[in-house]
N, C-alpha and C positions, 0 to 999 in steps of 0.2 A: 504494500500500500504506500503510495507516494506520501512523503511527509513524515514517515516514522523513522526519523533520523537516529533515534536512540538505539535502533536495532543494529545499526552498522557497528560491527565489532562484538555483538552479543552472540551467544552460542545457541544453536538450534535446540528447541525444547524449552527455552526460557518462557516464563509467564508473559502473557500479553496477547496480541492479536494472532490469529492463525498464521502459520508459516507455510508458504507455498514452496514447491520444488521448482527448479529451473525448467523441468519438462512441462510444468503447468503454465509457464509464461507464454504470452502471445508472441508472434513473430512472423516474418515473411516465409512463405512456402518455398522450399528448395527442391532440388532434384536429387535422385540417388547418387551416392558417392561424393559429388561435388558440393552438395548443399546449396548455399546461396552464392557460391564463388562467382558464377557467371553473371550475377546481378550487380556485382561490384566493379566499377571502373576505378582503377587506382587513383587517378588524379581528381576524381570526384567522390572519394571515399567518405569524406566528412559530410557532404551533402546527402549522400545515400543514408548514412546513419541518422541524420537530422530528419529526413523525410519519413523514415520508418518510425522515429520517435514521435512525430506528430500523428502518424497513422495509428500507432498502438498506445498513444497517450502516456508516454513515459517509459517505464521499465519494460524491456522485451528481450528476446533472445534471437540470435541468428547462428548459422552453422557454416563453416568452411571445412570441407572434407570431414574428418572425424572429430574436429574440435568445435565445441559450442561456446559462444561468447554471450556475455550479459551486457546490456546497455542501460545505464541509469541517467535520468535527467532531472531528478529532484535536487535543488540547490543545497538544501540542508543535509541530505544524504551525502552529496559530493563533499561538502565542507567537512563532515565528520570523517570521511575516508581520508581526506588530505590531512586532517588533524591527527589521525591515528597512524600515520606513517612515521618512522619505519617499523614500528612494533607490530601492529595488527595487519598493516598492508604494506606492500612494496611496489616499486615500479614494475611494470610488466617485465618478466624475466626474458621474454622473447626480444623485447626492445633492447634491454640491457645487454643481452648476449650479442646482438648484431652490432651495437655500438662498440663493445669491447673487441669484436673481431676487426673493427676498423682502427683499433689502437687507442680508443678513448676510455680506457679503464681509469676512472677517477671518481670525483664526487658525484657526478651525474648518475653513474651506474652502481655505486657502492650501496650496500644495505647493512642494517644491523650495526654491530660494533665497528665494522670497517667504515660505515658511513659516518659515525660519530667522530672517528679519528680523522677521516678525510675532511669533515666539515670544519674542524679546527684549522686545517691547512688552508682550505678555501676561504674562510672568513678572514684570516690574516692577510690574504693576498688581495682581497677586494674591499678593504675598508674605505670609508670616505676620504681618509687621509691620503691613501695611495692614489685615489682618483684626483684629489686636489693637486697633488704633486705632479700628476701627469697633465694637468690642464694646459700648460704652455704648449705641449705637443698637440693637444686638441685644437688650440687656436691655430697653430701652424697648418694642420691638415684641413681645417675648415677654410682657411684663406686659400689653400691650394685648390680646393673644390670651387670656390668662388672665382678664382683667377681662370680656371679651366673653362667655366661657363661664360664668363665675360669675354674671353678670347674667342670662343666659338661663335657667340652672338655677334661680336664685332666683325667677324669674317663672314657673316651670313650663313653659318652652318647651324644645323639643328643640334640639339642636345639630347643624348640618350640618358634621361634622368635615372631610369631604373638601373641601368648598367653602372652609372657613376656612383649611385648610392651604395650599391653592393661593394664596389671597389673602395669607396671611402670608409665604410664600416669595417671592411676587412683590414684596411690599413690601421684604423684606430684599434681594433681588437688585437691584431698581432703586435702593434706597438706597445700596448699596455700589457699584454700577456707575456711577450717575449723580449721587449726592449729593442725591437728591430723596426726600422722604417723601410718597408719593402716597396712603398709607393706604387701600388698596382693601379692607382688612379691614372698615372701618366705613363706607366710601363705595363702594358697589357700582356707582355710575354714573360712575366716573372714565373720561373719554374715552380716556386713554392706555391704561388697562387693557383697555378694549373693543377698541381697535385691535390691541394686542399679542396678546390672546387670539384675535381673528379671524384675524390673519395666521398665528399659530402653527397654528391648526386647518387653515387653507388649505394650509400646507406639508405637514402630516400627510396630508391627503387626496391631495395631488399625489404624495407619496412612494409611496403604495400604489396609485396609478393606473397601469394598464398602458400607457397612451398619453398623451403630453404634448400633448393637444389645444390647450391655451392658447397654444402657440407658433404655431398655425395660425389660431385664432380665439379670441376671448374672450367668455365669457358674462358676465352681470351680476355674478356672484360674483367673477369674476376682475378686473373693472373696480373693484369695491369693494375688493379686495385691493390693487390698485395705489394707490388713494386712501388706504387705511390706511397703506401703506408710506410715502407722501409725508408724511402727518401725523406719523408717528413720526420720520421724518427731520427734519422742521421742528422738532419738539419737542426732539430731541437737539441740533440746531444751537443752539437757544436755551440749553440746559443748558451747552454748551461755552462760549458767550459769558459766562454767569454764572460758570463755573469760571475762565475767564481773568481775570475781574474779581477773584475771590477771590485768585488767585495774585498778582495785582498788589498787592493790599492786604496780603497775608501771604506774602512770598517763601519763608518757611520751609516752606510746604506743597509746594514743588517737590522738596524732599529728604525730607520727611516727609508724604506725601499721606494724607488721611483717607478717601479713596474711590478707586475705580478710575479714574473720569473725570479726577480731578486728576493721577493718575499717568500716564495716557495723554496728556493735554494737555501736561504737563511734558516728557515724552519727545518728543512731536511738536515742541515749540517749541525744543528744543535745536538749536544751530547744526549744519547739515549732517546732521540726523537722518534725512532721507530719508522720513519719515512724512508723511502728509497728513491733513487733517481727515476726508476720506472714510474713511480707515482707522480713525480714532478712532471715527467713527460706526458703522462696520461691526462693530468689536470690542465696542462698547457694546451693540449689539443682539444680537450673538452671546452675550454674557454672560447676557443676559436669557433668550434661547432655551435656552441650555445649562443654566442654573441653576435656573429656576423649576419646570419640570415634573418634571425628574429628581429634585430634592430632595423636593418635595411627595409624589411617588408613592413614593419610598423610605420616607418616614415613614408614609404610608398603608398600604403593604404590611406594614411592621413592626408597626403597631398591629393590623392584621387578624390577623397570625400570633400575636401575643400574646393577642388575644381568643379565638383558637381553641385556645390552649394555656395555660390559666389558671395552671399552676405556673410557667411562665416569666414571666408578668406579675407574679406574687407576688415573684419574685426581683428583677425590675427595680424594683418598688416599694420593696422592702426596701433596695435599694442607694440609691435616691434619698432615702429617709428618713434613712438612716445618714449620708450625705454632706452633706445639706442642712439637717438638723435642723429648725428651725422656719421656715426660709426657704421662699419660694414659687417663686423663680427663682434660677438660679446667678448670682452677682454677681462671682465671681472667675474670670477666664478660665482660670487654672491648674487649677481644680477639675475642669474638663471631662476632663482626662487621667485622673482617678480613677474615672470611670464605666466600669470594666472590663467588667462584665456587659452594660451597655447597648451598649458597643462590640462585644462578641461577638454580641449579638442582632442588631445592625445588619449585621454581616458575614454572619450566617446568613440574614437576610432578603434580602440581596443575592445570596446563592447560590440560594435557593429561588425568589424572585420578583424577579429583576433587572429594572431598568427598561430595560436594553438586552440582551434575550436573544440578539441577534445583531448583527453589524456587517457592513458591506459594504466590500470593498476591491477593487483591481484592480492587476495588475502593470504597471509602466512599460515593460517589455520582455518578449519571449518568455521563458518560464521553465518550470520543472517544480515543480508543487505536489502534494505527497503522491503522487508517482509518476505524475502526469498532465501531459503537455505542455500548457501553458496560454499561449495567445497574449496579447500585450499588449492591454490594454483589456478583457479578460474580467472580468465582475463575479463576484466570489467572495464568497459569504455565509459568514461565520465564525460558527458556532453556539456561542456562548459558554456558554450554560446547558447545552446538551446535551453539550458537551465535558466539563464538570465532572461531569455525570451518568454518562458512560460511562468516566470515568477510574479508577473503582473506588477512589478515595481516601477515600470516605466510607462508613461503616457506616450502614445504613438511610437512604439518600440522600433518600427522600421525607419524612423526619421533620424537623420544625423543632426543632433542638437547639443552642442557643447554647453549651452546654458543650463541644461538639466543638472550639471555638476556644480553650479554656482547659485548663490542666493540672489535675491532681488537687486542687491547693490552691486552684483558682479564679483563678490568675494567668494572664496572657496567655501562650499557647504559641507560642514562636518557631519551632518546627520543624515545625509542622503542614503536611503537603504540600498541604492544601486551600487554602493561601494562593495557589496558582497560579490564582486567579480573576481576572477582568478587569472588575470593576465600573466602573473608571475608565480603561479601555483598557490600553495597555501599550507598552513600548518608548519611544522618544524622544517620541512623541505622547501620553504619559501626561497625563491631564487636569490642567491647572494649577489648576482650581478645587476640587480634592479637599479641600484644607485647610479652605476655607470650608464646603463641603458637610458635612463631618464635624462641624465646630463647630456648624453650624446644626441638624443632626439631634440631636446630644447635648443642645443647649440646649432644644429643644422637648420631646424625650423626657423629660429631667429634670423639666421643668415639669409635664408630663402625669402622669408616674408619681408625683410627689410630691404632687400635689393631687387626683388622681382615681383611681378604680378603673374597670375596663372590663367591659362585658357586651355581648352581641349582642342586637339588637332581636328580640323574639319574632316568629317567622313571616317573618323577612326572607329574601328569595331568596338563593340561593347567589352569592357574589361570584365573578365571572368575570374572566379576563384579557382585556383589550382592547388591541390594538395600534394606536396612532396614530403619533405621532412617537416615543413611548416606550410601554412596557407599563404600562397604568394599570388600576386596579381598576374594575369596572363600577359599583360603589357601595361605601360604607363604612358599613354599618348598625350603628354603635356607639352605645351609651349610656354617657355619662359620669356617674359618681356621686362626689360630694364625698368625699374620703378622711377617715376619722374619726381616724386616729392622728397 
């Protein structure tokens, strides 16, 4: 029964409402052997799950081959599952295994005591202080993006906004994670970028594949993925050696690191730390995987929504002009906190177009989830976007309206029930990179809205949602125009 959040984590047979079995759940009709596999188009996987959730009014089941999955859409049930990680629930072991096969064994895939240990490592590497000390690099990279766009427009060339956003966020993420400026924004042939993008796309394809064929035999693309992983591993090993040399030359960096890799290496090198270089490498790769695509797609979706709602773009531009004056990029980190409307627009974009429309979890022991007896190891899809849609907390939920996050005076609203969204997860496993992501988003959006106005390319096809590792726009057909005020 939807809404019985208290049952998440309870054992079958507890007193209360009747408990159903998974077999009793409604769900789409499948075919022998394959189940519902042929009804799922990988790049529209999230939309298929959401369509079924509306059809079956919340909790339902579907099957792929021999495996049956449970899907829940009640926000309180989802919140409880997130809160009960990593003790009662864990990340989908299937997802974790695929990521570890790509060399990302770290905080993202760790569970239990290993997660608690890794969490300490990750939190030390992503503190606000580390992000503050990285801010001069963020200014430099944002200026680089602005200069690239200004040069293109002055020469009468178009701007591939989506491509450049991905390159920018990759540069920022690798810079903070590893202390390296690889400048993929201006040098598209960087081998590390190619390997990271290739491996990222491979993981995305595997996550939406119904069968893990590569564990039985490997095709050419799988062997190429293994080679890309080895090259990334070798590159980061070299970065670690460089980092240790810097720490030897400047021991103060051990207590005041300027990037994530310095913080990770300093923690690993402490006496009896229990950490290894392999864990440092895994967490560095995890940082890139978790930060690059999610941040660039959030910015892309926000720009798309602003271009579709010109009045909101005007307000964001007016805020940037008022706060930045004649400046072209934000140069005072504290000023980012003053972009109240941009922050509200970002939250609204995360509600309407979340890069993670669902998550996958599984119970560590037999339990009851939303009134359903759920055996240990059952994969449960948590429909994050659909949960917000069916919670009835929002008037006109299909409308992009940043003002719903603000009070009548335009100030941030602290009591809005819509804050029960999960763009950065929830519970103890709340994303440790949230602070960096929000700073990066505000930095880019402030630059764009202060220097440009937006329009949509005439005749451009409709922008569609595509699911890979995250939910990405099929294109971003924007035209940038130099701002005149």
